C-alpha positions as CSV (number, residue, x, y, z in Angstrom):
1,M,16.6,82.8,3.0
2,S,14.7,83.1,6.3
3,S,13.2,80.1,7.8
4,K,9.6,79.8,9.1
5,K,7.9,77.6,11.7
6,I,5.3,75.0,10.4
7,T,2.2,73.7,12.5
8,M,2.3,70.0,11.8
9,N,-1.0,67.9,12.4
10,T,-0.1,64.5,10.8
11,I,3.0,62.4,10.5
12,I,3.9,59.8,8.3
13,F,6.9,57.6,8.2
14,D,8.4,55.3,5.3
15,L,9.5,51.9,6.7
16,D,12.7,50.5,5.0
17,G,15.7,52.8,5.4
18,T,13.6,55.1,7.8
19,L,12.6,52.9,10.7
20,I,14.5,49.9,9.8
21,D,17.6,49.6,8.0
22,T,16.8,46.9,5.4
23,E,18.3,48.4,2.1
24,P,21.4,46.4,2.2
25,S,19.3,43.2,3.0
26,A,17.3,43.9,-0.1
27,A,20.6,44.4,-2.3
28,Q,22.1,41.2,-0.9
29,T,18.9,39.5,-2.0
30,L,19.2,40.6,-5.7
31,R,23.0,39.7,-5.7
32,D,22.4,36.3,-4.1
33,C,19.4,35.2,-6.6
34,F,21.0,36.8,-9.5
35,S,24.4,35.2,-8.8
36,E,23.0,31.8,-8.5
37,W,21.1,32.4,-12.1
38,Q,24.6,33.4,-13.1
39,V,23.7,36.9,-14.2
40,T,25.9,39.9,-12.8
41,L,23.9,42.8,-11.8
42,D,25.0,46.5,-12.2
43,P,25.9,48.2,-8.9
44,Q,23.8,51.3,-9.9
45,D,20.8,49.0,-9.8
46,A,20.6,49.3,-6.1
47,E,20.3,53.0,-6.2
48,H,17.6,52.9,-9.0
49,I,15.2,50.5,-7.0
50,T,15.8,51.6,-3.7
51,G,12.6,53.2,-2.1
52,R,10.3,51.4,-4.5
53,T,8.0,48.6,-4.4
54,W,9.2,45.1,-5.0
55,E,6.9,44.9,-8.0
56,S,8.5,48.1,-9.4
57,A,11.8,46.6,-8.9
58,Y,10.7,43.3,-10.5
59,Q,9.6,45.3,-13.6
60,F,13.0,47.1,-13.9
61,L,15.1,44.0,-13.4
62,F,13.5,41.5,-15.6
63,K,13.2,44.2,-18.3
64,K,16.8,44.8,-18.2
65,Y,18.2,41.0,-17.6
66,E,17.3,37.8,-18.9
67,I,17.2,34.8,-16.2
68,P,16.7,31.1,-16.4
69,V,13.7,30.9,-14.6
70,S,10.0,32.0,-14.8
71,K,9.3,35.4,-13.5
72,A,6.8,33.9,-10.9
73,E,9.4,31.6,-9.8
74,A,11.9,34.7,-9.5
75,K,9.6,36.7,-7.4
76,K,8.9,33.9,-5.1
77,K,12.7,33.3,-4.4
78,M,13.6,36.9,-3.8
79,I,11.0,37.7,-1.5
80,S,11.7,34.2,0.3
81,H,15.2,35.2,0.4
82,Y,14.5,38.5,1.6
83,R,12.4,37.6,4.4
84,K,15.1,35.2,5.4
85,I,17.7,37.7,5.8
86,I,15.8,40.4,7.7
87,Q,14.4,37.9,10.1
88,Q,17.8,36.8,11.0
89,N,19.3,40.6,11.2
90,L,17.1,43.1,11.7
91,T,18.7,46.6,12.2
92,I,16.5,49.4,14.0
93,V,17.5,52.8,12.8
94,P,18.3,54.6,16.2
95,G,15.7,56.7,17.8
96,S,12.6,55.2,15.7
97,V,10.8,53.2,18.4
98,D,11.2,55.8,20.9
99,A,10.2,58.6,18.4
100,I,7.0,56.8,17.3
101,R,6.0,55.9,21.1
102,S,6.5,59.9,21.9
103,L,5.0,61.5,18.8
104,A,1.8,59.0,18.9
105,E,0.8,60.8,22.4
106,Y,0.5,63.9,20.4
107,Y,-0.3,63.2,16.6
108,P,-1.9,60.8,14.5
109,L,0.9,58.5,12.9
110,G,0.7,56.9,9.4
111,L,3.1,54.7,7.6
112,V,3.5,54.2,3.7
113,S,6.0,51.6,2.6
114,G,6.8,50.0,-0.5
115,S,7.1,46.8,1.0
116,G,4.4,44.2,1.2
117,R,2.1,44.2,4.2
118,S,3.2,41.1,5.5
119,E,6.7,42.4,5.9
120,I,5.3,45.5,7.2
121,L,3.4,44.2,9.9
122,W,6.5,41.6,10.8
123,A,8.8,44.3,11.1
124,L,6.5,46.7,13.3
125,D,5.8,43.9,15.5
126,Q,9.3,43.3,16.2
127,L,9.6,47.0,17.1
128,K,6.5,46.6,19.2
129,V,4.9,49.7,17.7
130,R,2.3,48.6,15.5
131,N,-0.6,49.7,17.7
132,H,0.8,53.5,17.1
133,F,-0.4,53.8,13.9
134,K,-3.8,55.0,12.9
135,I,-3.1,53.5,9.0
136,I,-0.5,51.1,7.4
137,L,-0.3,51.1,3.7
138,G,1.9,48.7,1.8
139,A,2.4,47.8,-1.8
140,E,-0.9,46.3,-2.2
141,D,-2.8,49.3,-0.9
142,Y,-2.0,51.8,-3.6
143,P,-1.6,51.5,-7.6
144,Q,2.0,53.3,-8.3
145,S,5.4,52.9,-6.5
146,K,6.9,55.8,-5.1
147,P,8.1,58.3,-6.8
148,Q,4.4,58.6,-7.7
149,P,2.4,60.2,-4.9
150,D,-0.2,57.4,-4.6
151,G,0.7,56.0,-1.4
152,Y,0.8,59.4,0.3
153,L,-2.1,60.8,-1.3
154,K,-4.3,57.8,-0.1
155,A,-3.1,58.1,3.3
156,I,-4.0,61.5,3.8
157,Q,-7.3,60.9,2.7
158,L,-7.7,57.9,5.0
159,M,-6.4,60.4,7.8
160,H,-8.4,63.1,7.0
161,A,-5.7,65.1,7.2
162,E,-4.2,68.4,4.8
163,S,-1.0,67.7,2.9
164,A,0.4,71.1,3.9
165,S,0.3,70.1,7.5
166,C,2.0,66.6,7.3
167,L,5.3,65.7,7.6
168,V,6.9,62.6,6.2
169,F,10.2,61.0,7.2
170,E,11.9,59.5,4.0
171,D,15.1,58.1,2.9
172,S,15.4,57.5,-0.6
173,T,14.9,59.7,-3.7
174,A,11.7,57.9,-4.9
175,G,10.2,58.6,-1.5
176,I,11.2,62.0,-1.3
177,A,9.9,62.7,-4.8
178,S,6.4,61.0,-3.6
179,A,6.1,63.0,-0.7
180,R,6.7,66.2,-2.3
181,A,4.5,65.4,-4.9
182,A,1.8,64.6,-2.5
183,G,2.3,68.2,-1.3
184,M,3.9,67.3,2.1
185,W,6.9,68.2,4.1
186,V,9.7,66.0,4.0
187,I,12.6,65.0,6.2
188,A,15.4,62.6,5.0
189,I,17.3,60.2,7.3
190,T,20.9,60.1,6.0
191,S,22.5,57.5,8.2
192,T,21.0,54.7,6.0
193,N,21.9,56.3,2.5
194,H,23.7,53.2,1.4
195,F,23.5,53.7,-2.4
196,N,24.1,57.3,-2.9
197,Q,20.7,58.4,-3.0
198,D,20.0,62.0,-4.1
199,L,18.4,63.5,-0.8
200,S,18.6,67.1,-1.8
201,R,14.7,67.7,-2.3
202,A,14.0,66.8,1.2
203,H,13.4,70.1,3.2
204,L,15.5,68.9,6.2
205,K,18.1,66.2,6.7
206,I,18.8,64.4,10.3
207,K,21.2,61.5,10.5
208,D,18.6,59.3,12.6
209,L,15.4,59.7,14.6
210,S,17.3,59.8,17.9
211,L,16.5,63.7,18.5
212,V,12.8,63.4,17.2
213,N,10.2,63.8,19.8
214,P,7.0,66.1,20.2
215,T,9.1,69.0,21.1
216,W,11.6,68.7,18.2
217,I,8.5,68.7,15.9
218,K,7.0,71.8,17.2
219,N,10.3,73.8,17.1
220,L,10.8,72.7,13.3
221,S,11.4,75.5,10.8
222,F,12.4,75.1,7.1
223,G,14.2,77.5,4.7
224,N,12.2,76.9,1.8
225,S,8.8,76.2,0.4
226,I,6.4,73.0,0.0
227,D,6.3,73.6,-3.6
């Protein structure tokens, strides 16, 4: 199949697993908390909830497992534990900071994450890139978690962009499905795929963001359609 060049006018990033490598921290949070509640998690749970909002993860876990505390208490404990872990050890995906800074000079940038706004802003401030984004959407800002397209559809609406000229960087099965359902082109980051996420629906796969800059974007071509 022949490839074709696409003119990108807007670029949107996911956060966790795309700019920062936090999925292992989220998995560790679940293991620690559920272990304290004397509940053994299925190892495949991490694969299922990766890329989704915390609320979506809570719904899945509380339906599957019985815990000896209230759901409200469990939510509070898990998010507090997660914040503590990432603040002690924030792993930045190679090339992410330079990519954002260089691309922001030529493209409007957005961010759509399943994390809460406070976690997002904290992470972007650690990377010193918050001011490069035109819009930032967290779990509170759209109705349904990825793989539903709600977050990405809201992003392009706010950015007055067209989905067919929008490029998304993602890392998870749910995130890729979300962006594709919104009619966008998707590039998957592979180096953070700790839980065997199916990245096959991405239009292109790259290890990290080390090579990503405006020239790289302009030279992009894809071998399959956006549909």
